[in-house]
C-alpha positions in Angstrom: 14.5 2.9 -40.8 13.8 -0.5 -40.5 14.6 -1.7 -37.2 17.3 -4.3 -37.5 16.0 -8.1 -36.4 19.0 -8.2 -33.3 17.3 -4.8 -32.4 14.0 -6.8 -32.1 15.5 -9.6 -30.3 17.0 -7.4 -27.9 14.1 -5.3 -27.2 11.7 -8.5 -26.9 14.0 -10.1 -24.6 13.8 -6.8 -22.2 10.3 -6.7 -22.4 10.1 -10.4 -20.9 12.6 -9.7 -18.4 11.5 -6.4 -17.3 8.0 -8.4 -16.9 9.4 -10.8 -15.1 10.8 -8.6 -12.6 7.9 -6.4 -12.1 6.1 -9.4 -11.3 8.5 -10.3 -9.1 8.9 -7.4 -6.7 5.2 -6.0 -6.6 3.1 -9.0 -5.8 -0.2 -7.1 -6.2 0.6 -7.0 -9.6 -0.4 -10.3 -10.0 -4.1 -9.3 -10.0 -3.6 -6.8 -12.4 -3.1 -7.0 -16.3 0.0 -8.5 -15.5 -1.5 -12.1 -14.3 -3.4 -11.9 -17.2 -0.4 -11.8 -19.8 1.8 -13.8 -18.1 0.7 -17.5 -19.7 2.1 -16.1 -23.4 5.2 -14.7 -21.8 8.0 -17.2 -21.4 9.4 -17.1 -18.0 6.4 -16.3 -15.9 4.9 -19.2 -16.2 7.5 -20.7 -14.2 5.9 -20.3 -11.2 8.5 -21.8 -8.9 8.3 -18.9 -6.6 8.5 -15.1 -7.0 12.3 -14.9 -6.3 13.0 -17.6 -9.3 11.1 -15.2 -11.5 13.1 -12.5 -10.6 16.4 -14.3 -11.5 15.1 -15.0 -14.9 14.2 -11.4 -15.4 17.5 -10.4 -14.3 19.2 -12.7 -16.6 17.1 -11.9 -19.8 17.5 -8.0 -19.0 21.5 -8.5 -19.3 21.2 -10.9 -22.3 19.1 -8.3 -23.9 21.8 -5.6 -24.4 23.9 -8.6 -26.0 21.6 -9.1 -28.8 21.0 -5.6 -29.6 25.0 -5.5 -30.0 24.6 -8.7 -32.0 26.7 -10.7 -29.5 27.5 -14.4 -30.1 27.6 -15.7 -26.8 24.5 -13.3 -25.7 22.6 -15.4 -28.6 23.8 -18.8 -27.5 22.5 -17.7 -24.0 19.2 -16.7 -25.2 18.8 -19.8 -27.4 19.9 -22.2 -24.8 17.2 -20.4 -21.9 14.8 -20.3 -24.5 15.3 -24.1 -25.4 15.2 -25.2 -21.6 11.9 -22.9 -21.4 10.1 -24.1 -23.9 11.1 -27.6 -22.9 9.9 -27.1 -19.5 6.8 -25.8 -19.9 5.5 -28.2 -22.5 5.7 -30.8 -20.0 3.5 -28.6 -17.7 -0.3 -28.4 -17.7 -2.2 -25.7 -19.2 1.5 -24.4 -20.5 0.8 -25.2 -23.9 0.8 -21.4 -25.3 4.0 -20.3 -23.2 5.9 -23.3 -24.5 5.1 -22.7 -28.2 6.1 -19.0 -27.7 9.3 -19.9 -26.3 10.0 -22.6 -28.9 9.3 -19.9 -31.6 11.4 -17.4 -30.4 13.8 -19.9 -29.9 13.5 -20.9 -33.5 13.6 -17.5 -34.7 16.8 -16.9 -33.2 18.5 -20.0 -34.7 17.2 -18.6 -38.3 18.6 -15.1 -37.7 21.8 -16.9 -36.4 23.7 -14.8 -39.2 22.8 -11.4 -37.6 24.8 -12.3 -34.3 28.0 -12.5 -35.3 29.7 -9.9 -32.9 32.7 -11.0 -30.8 33.1 -11.0 -27.3 36.4 -10.9 -25.2 38.5 -13.9 -25.9 39.4 -14.3 -22.2 35.5 -13.3 -21.2 34.5 -17.3 -21.0 37.6 -18.1 -18.5 37.1 -15.0 -16.5 33.1 -15.8 -16.2 33.9 -19.7 -15.2 36.4 -18.2 -12.9 34.1 -15.4 -11.3 31.5 -18.3 -11.0 33.7 -20.8 -9.1 35.4 -18.0 -6.9 31.9 -15.8 -6.3 29.9 -19.0 -6.4 32.2 -20.5 -3.2 32.3 -17.4 -1.3 28.2 -16.8 -2.0 28.0 -20.4 -0.6 30.3 -19.5 2.5 28.2 -16.4 3.3 25.1 -18.3 2.9 26.0 -21.2 5.2 26.8 -18.4 7.7 23.6 -16.4 7.3 21.6 -19.6 7.3 23.6 -21.4 9.8 22.9 -18.3 12.5 19.7 -17.9 11.6 18.6 -21.2 12.0 20.5 -21.7 15.4 18.6 -18.6 16.6 15.3 -20.8 15.1 16.2 -24.0 16.1 19.0 -24.4 18.0 22.1 -26.5 17.1 20.4 -29.5 15.9 20.1 -28.9 11.7 22.0 -31.1 9.8 24.8 -29.5 7.5 23.2 -31.1 4.2 20.1 -29.4 4.8 21.5 -26.0 5.5 23.9 -26.7 2.3 20.5 -27.4 0.5 18.9 -24.3 2.1 21.7 -22.3 0.8 21.4 -23.6 -2.8 17.7 -23.3 -3.0 18.1 -20.0 -1.9 20.7 -18.9 -4.3 18.5 -19.8 -7.2 15.3 -18.1 -5.4 13.7 -21.5 -4.4 12.6 -22.5 -0.9 14.7 -25.1 1.1 14.1 -27.8 3.5 14.2 -25.5 6.5 11.3 -23.6 7.9 11.5 -20.4 10.2 8.5 -19.5 13.1 9.2 -16.0 12.2 8.4 -14.9 8.7 10.6 -11.9 8.9 13.7 -13.8 9.5 12.7 -16.2 6.8 12.3 -13.3 4.5 15.7 -11.7 5.5 17.4 -15.1 5.1 15.6 -16.1 1.3 16.4 -11.8 0.6 20.3 -12.3 1.5 20.3 -15.9 -0.1 18.9 -14.4 -3.3 21.0 -10.9 -3.4 24.1 -13.4 -3.4 22.7 -15.3 -6.0 22.0 -12.8 -8.3 25.5 -11.0 -8.1 27.2 -14.3 -8.7 24.9 -14.5 -11.9 25.0 -10.6 -12.8 28.7 -10.6 -12.7 28.9 -14.0 -14.6 27.7 -12.9 -17.4 28.7 -9.4 -17.5 32.4 -11.0 -18.1 31.3 -13.5 -20.7 29.5 -10.4 -22.7 32.0 -8.1 -22.1 33.4 -6.3 -25.4 36.9 -7.1 -26.5 39.8 -4.8 -25.4 42.9 -4.9 -27.7 46.0 -4.0 -26.6 48.6 -1.8 -29.1 50.1 -3.7 -31.9 53.4 -2.2 -31.6 55.7 0.0 -29.5 55.2 2.9 -31.0 58.1 3.2 -33.9 55.9 2.8 -36.4 53.1 5.3 -35.7 56.2 7.7 -34.8 57.6 7.4 -38.4 53.9 8.1 -39.8 53.8 11.1 -37.3 57.4 12.2 -38.7 56.2 12.5 -42.4 52.4 13.3 -41.9 52.2 14.8 -38.3 51.9 18.5 -39.2 48.1 18.1 -40.7 46.5 18.0 -37.6 47.6 19.2 -33.9 46.0 16.2 -32.1 48.1 13.9 -34.0 50.8 13.4 -31.6 48.5 12.4 -28.8 48.0 8.9 -30.4 51.1 7.9 -28.6 48.9 7.8 -25.3 49.2 4.4 -23.6 45.9 3.7 -23.7 45.1 4.3 -27.3 45.1 1.0 -30.0 46.2 1.9 -33.8 44.3 0.2 -36.5 46.4 0.9 -39.8 45.3 0.8 -43.3 46.2 -1.9 -45.6 48.9 0.1 -47.4 50.2 1.4 -43.7 49.8 5.2 -45.2 47.3 6.0 -42.9 46.1 4.9 -39.4 43.0 5.3 -36.7 44.1 6.1 -33.4 41.4 5.0 -30.7 40.1 3.4 -27.4 37.2 1.5 -26.5 35.3 2.8 -23.4 31.6 1.3 -22.7 31.3 -0.3 -26.0 32.1 2.8 -27.6 35.2 3.3 -30.2 36.9 6.5 -29.3 38.7 7.9 -31.9 40.8 11.2 -31.2 41.1 13.7 -34.0 41.7 12.8 -37.8 42.8 9.6 -39.1 46.9 9.9 -39.2 48.7 9.7 -42.5 48.0 10.4 -46.1 44.7 12.1 -46.3 44.1 9.9 -49.7 44.5 7.0 -47.8 42.7 7.9 -44.7 39.2 6.3 -46.7 41.2 3.0 -46.3 41.7 3.1 -42.6 38.2 4.6 -42.1 36.7 1.3 -43.8 38.8 -1.1 -41.6 37.8 0.8 -38.5 34.2 0.6 -39.5 34.1 -3.3 -39.8 36.1 -4.0 -37.0 33.6 -1.8 -34.9 30.9 -3.8 -36.6 33.0 -6.8 -35.9 33.2 -6.4 -32.2 29.6 -4.3 -31.9 31.2 -1.4 -30.9 29.8 2.2 -31.6 31.9 4.0 -33.8 33.1 7.8 -33.0 35.3 10.6 -33.4 36.3 13.5 -31.0 37.6 16.4 -32.1 38.2 16.1 -36.1 38.5 18.7 -38.4 36.4 19.5 -40.9 38.3 17.8 -43.7 38.0 14.5 -41.4 34.5 15.0 -40.7 33.6 15.0 -44.4 35.7 12.1 -45.4 33.9 10.1 -42.3 30.7 11.3 -43.3 31.4 10.1 -46.9 33.3 6.9 -46.3 31.0 5.9 -43.4 27.6 7.3 -43.7 28.2 8.9 -40.2 26.9 12.2 -38.9 29.1 15.3 -37.9 28.1 17.8 -34.8 30.2 20.6 -34.4 31.8 20.3 -31.2 33.9 23.6 -30.5 37.1 25.3 -31.5 40.5 24.7 -31.0 42.4 28.0 -30.6 45.7 28.0 -32.7 47.9 31.4 -32.3 50.4 31.8 -34.9 53.4 32.9 -33.2 54.9 35.3 -36.2 51.7 37.3 -35.8 51.5 37.4 -31.6 52.3 40.6 -29.9 51.0 42.3 -26.8 50.9 45.5 -28.2 47.5 47.1 -28.9 44.3 47.8 -26.6 43.2 44.2 -27.3 46.1 43.0 -25.3 45.9 45.3 -22.5 44.8 43.1 -20.0 47.1 40.4 -20.5 50.1 43.0 -21.1 49.2 44.5 -17.6 48.8 41.0 -16.0 52.3 39.6 -17.5 54.1 43.0 -16.1 52.8 42.6 -12.9 53.3 39.0 -12.3 56.9 39.4 -13.7 57.5 42.6 -11.0 56.6 40.1 -8.3 59.6 37.9 -8.9 58.4 35.3 -11.0 60.7 34.2 -14.2 60.1 31.5 -17.1 62.4 29.2 -18.6 61.3 27.2 -21.8 63.3 23.6 -22.6 63.0 20.9 -24.6 62.7 17.7 -22.8 65.8 16.2 -23.6 67.4 19.2 -21.8 66.2 18.3 -18.4 68.1 16.0 -16.3 66.5 12.9 -14.4 66.2 14.6 -11.1 64.9 17.9 -12.6 61.9 15.4 -14.5 61.3 13.7 -11.0 60.9 17.1 -9.6 58.4 18.2 -12.0 56.6 15.0 -11.7 56.0 15.5 -8.2 54.7 19.1 -8.4 52.4 18.5 -11.1 50.8 15.7 -8.9 50.7 17.8 -6.3 49.4 20.6 -8.0 46.4 18.5 -9.7 43.0 19.7 -8.7 41.1 16.6 -9.1 41.3 12.8 -7.4 42.1 11.5 -10.9 44.0 12.7 -14.2 41.7 14.2 -16.7 41.8 14.4 -20.2 42.1 11.8 -23.5 41.4 13.9 -27.0 44.4 16.6 -26.1 46.1 14.8 -23.4 49.5 12.5 -23.6 49.2 11.0 -20.4 53.2 10.8 -19.4 55.7 13.1 -18.6 59.5 13.0 -19.4 59.8 10.2 -21.4 62.5 9.5 -23.3 60.8 9.0 -26.4 58.9 12.4 -26.2 62.5 14.2 -26.1 61.1 16.8 -28.7 58.3 17.8 -26.2 58.5 21.4 -24.6 58.6 22.4 -21.2 57.8 25.8 -19.9 58.4 26.3 -16.1 57.7 29.4 -14.2 59.8 30.1 -11.0 59.7 32.6 -8.3 62.8 34.0 -6.2 62.7 33.6 -2.4 64.2 36.1 -0.2 67.2 33.8 0.4 67.9 33.6 -3.3 66.4 30.1 -3.8 64.2 29.4 -7.0 61.1 27.5 -6.5 58.6 26.1 -9.4 55.3 27.4 -9.1 53.7 26.3 -12.6 54.2 24.3 -15.7 53.2 24.0 -19.1 54.0 21.0 -21.1 53.4 20.8 -25.2 54.1 17.9 -27.3 55.2 18.4 -31.1 52.8 19.1 -34.1 54.8 18.3 -36.8 58.1 20.1 -37.5 57.3 23.9 -36.7 53.8 23.4 -34.6 53.4 22.8 -30.6 50.1 21.3 -29.2 49.4 21.9 -25.3 48.9 19.0 -23.4 49.9 19.8 -19.8 48.9 23.0 -17.8 49.8 23.0 -14.0 50.4 25.8 -11.3 50.4 25.9 -7.5 47.1 27.0 -6.4 48.8 29.1 -3.6 50.7 31.1 -6.4 49.8 34.5 -7.3 47.0 34.8 -10.1 48.4 35.5 -13.8 50.9 32.5 -14.0 49.1 30.8 -16.6 48.9 34.0 -18.7 52.9 34.5 -18.2 53.5 30.8 -19.2 52.0 31.2 -22.6 53.1 34.7 -23.2 56.9 32.7 -22.6 56.1 30.2 -25.0 54.8 32.2 -27.5 57.9 34.5 -27.6 60.8 31.4 -27.4 58.6 29.6 -29.9 60.6 31.8 -33.0 63.8 30.6 -31.7 62.9 26.9 -31.1 61.7 27.1 -35.2 58.0 27.2 -34.1 55.8 28.8 -35.8 52.4 28.2 -34.6 51.0 26.7 -31.1 47.7 25.1 -30.4 46.1 26.1 -27.1 43.3 24.5 -25.1 40.0 23.3 -26.9 37.1 25.4 -26.2 33.8 23.2 -26.3 30.8 24.8 -27.8 32.8 28.1 -28.3 30.2 29.4 -31.1 27.5 29.0 -28.8 29.0 31.0 -26.1 30.2 33.6 -28.4 26.8 34.2 -30.3 25.1 33.9 -27.6 25.9 36.9 -25.6 25.4 39.2 -28.9 23.1 41.3 -29.1 20.2 40.1 -31.1 20.7 36.6 -30.1 17.3 34.7 -30.1 15.6 33.2 -26.8 16.9 29.8 -27.9 20.6 30.6 -28.6 20.5 32.6 -25.3 19.1 29.5 -23.6 21.6 27.3 -25.0 24.2 29.7 -23.7 23.0 30.2 -20.0 22.8 26.2 -19.8 26.7 26.2 -20.8 27.2 28.7 -18.5 25.5 26.5 -15.9 27.6 23.6 -16.7 30.8 25.5 -16.7 30.5 25.0 -12.8 31.8 21.6 -13.5 33.3 21.6 -16.8 35.2 24.6 -17.4 33.3 25.2 -20.3 33.1 29.1 -20.3 36.6 29.6 -18.5 38.5 27.7 -21.2 37.0 30.0 -24.2 37.5 33.1 -22.0 41.1 32.2 -21.6 42.0 31.1 -24.9 40.3 34.4 -26.1 42.8 36.5 -24.2 45.6 35.6 -27.1 43.3 36.8 -30.1 44.0 33.2 -31.4 42.4 32.2 -34.9 39.5 29.3 -34.3 39.6 26.2 -36.1 36.1 24.2 -35.5 36.2 20.5 -34.4 33.6 18.4 -34.9 32.2 14.8 -33.1 31.0 12.2 -35.8 28.7 9.5 -34.6 26.5 6.9 -36.2 22.7 8.1 -35.2 21.4 10.7 -32.7 20.6 7.5 -30.7 23.6 7.2 -30.0 24.8 10.3 -28.8 23.6 9.9 -25.0 26.1 6.4 -25.2 28.8 8.4 -26.7 28.6 11.4 -24.3 28.6 9.1 -21.4 31.9 7.4 -22.7 33.6 10.4 -23.5 33.2 11.3 -19.9 34.6 8.3 -18.8 37.4 9.0 -21.3 38.0 12.7 -20.2 38.0 11.2 -16.2 35.1 13.5 -16.1 33.1 10.4 -14.6 35.8 7.6 -12.9 33.6 4.5 -12.6 35.1 2.1 -9.7 37.4 -0.1 -10.6 38.7 -2.7 -7.6 41.5 -4.2 -9.7 43.0 -1.0 -10.6 42.9 0.8 -7.1 44.4 -2.5 -5.8 47.2 -1.8 -8.3 47.8 1.3 -7.7 47.9 0.4 -4.1 50.4 -1.8 -4.8 52.8 0.6 -6.7 51.9 3.0 -3.5 53.1 0.3 -0.9 56.2 -1.0 -3.1 57.5 2.3 -4.9 60.5 0.5 -5.9 58.9 -3.0 -7.5 58.0 -0.7 -11.0 59.5 2.4 -11.9 57.1 5.1 -12.8 57.3 6.6 -16.2 54.9 9.5 -15.9 52.9 11.3 -13.1 49.6 9.8 -13.8 48.4 6.8 -12.7 45.2 7.2 -14.8 46.1 8.4 -18.4 45.2 11.6 -19.2 46.4 15.4 -18.4 44.2 17.8 -16.7 42.5 20.8 -18.4 43.2 24.5 -17.3 42.4 25.1 -13.7 42.5 29.4 -14.2 
């Protein structure tokens, strides 16, 4: 495939930045090949100080990613940087070649300006300017403190404030100021500290200016619920489009929609498009156009075989089997037979221990019961954050979710009181189906509660008008099942061994084993992606969306602290602080 001009420009900018950084942090490399290449590479000929080269390299590396993603603002910044570089190098002696290279690169970007059309966050410029002013002020203040302490140690208190301020301003951009130190080690410490503050200010400002757009939901869910009421039975993941952190893009006819969330520049769509399959191509085309407009990488998690076929046909994408969804037909479910012996014995044993189950719609629960279950689910959560995206609703007990089903396990104490020890939460799958959303249990309770809850839900399903129940999603189930069979080849066995090893953290094998107990029919699910080179980035985005990887977000942590500190200021409508739902923890 022929590389795009934006990709070439981005890699060129990245190369220049990396060479600048390598030259700045490795002084001995100046006598090597890099020194001979430096006069022909824009940025290296600016021999103000080694630190200034490091600053330029960091900025070029940051701009490189934006250029590869065709960001308009990255293009604007690169053009200005190269133009200034060509102008400065042009007035210097023996820098004609470097100035010419800078001018040619700048001219090439101007001629190819049509390639760089991706939009950034419309609030990015204001936030970047605010960050520059705020963090810049803080950096200057800290710099004055650092310079003042070190200067007083070296030269007493007779240094003018203007000299200290000039020392700080020069040091933030990596240049030497008017002050000198008798001890070179102290001078290096001061210079490195000021440069670190300058790099932090510059890098965060560039990030905010180039960060991707985050679109909010376009309605309150009424339109989407109407679409689910008509076509919701097609996909068991359809109801999860109502998550609070998902945006919805409708087709021109309004008969289909794609629910997605943008994570690290990847637009993750969950499940199949909603609505009439005949209208899916229009929604898919609009979604891909929006991804191109904002330089998002499109990806689909957990779509069906039909959905994958349409995504591939309409978008020219690729598909990879991700795993299988366990679906149990309620009419065929029974505990009789040898294959169900282990489940039957476990259920009977835990029932004899005094456990009973209740199956109710959410609308049948009182506000007090909802609050009790919310608190219990939060206390039983096995991780610091909620997990889930593709098969998680992210809330519990919302009045709009009155058709959801809650299954609770209760243990009778010696005094006759009952205590909730576990719960399941199912969302509607059309009019005659349920899809598992949340599974929680008290870790101090007897083992087997999860099995008891599933059996209770399947037994009560016919009375609720439910014909099918979707359980957990088993990632790479086919590889696990085939890899343990007699005659499996070394490659398949090695792949299975890797999955078993990863199961220590991601519950891959345990979910498969648990689902297989109920003899479900397996429905394959796929991940859809543009190219193989995008898979690592998509995988990283998926880990973040499912909350297996949680990046630090100081602003979000501050909001969570405020909600805990002032609980009366905002009513909580759901258990999770971060949208999602933890998967099964056997």
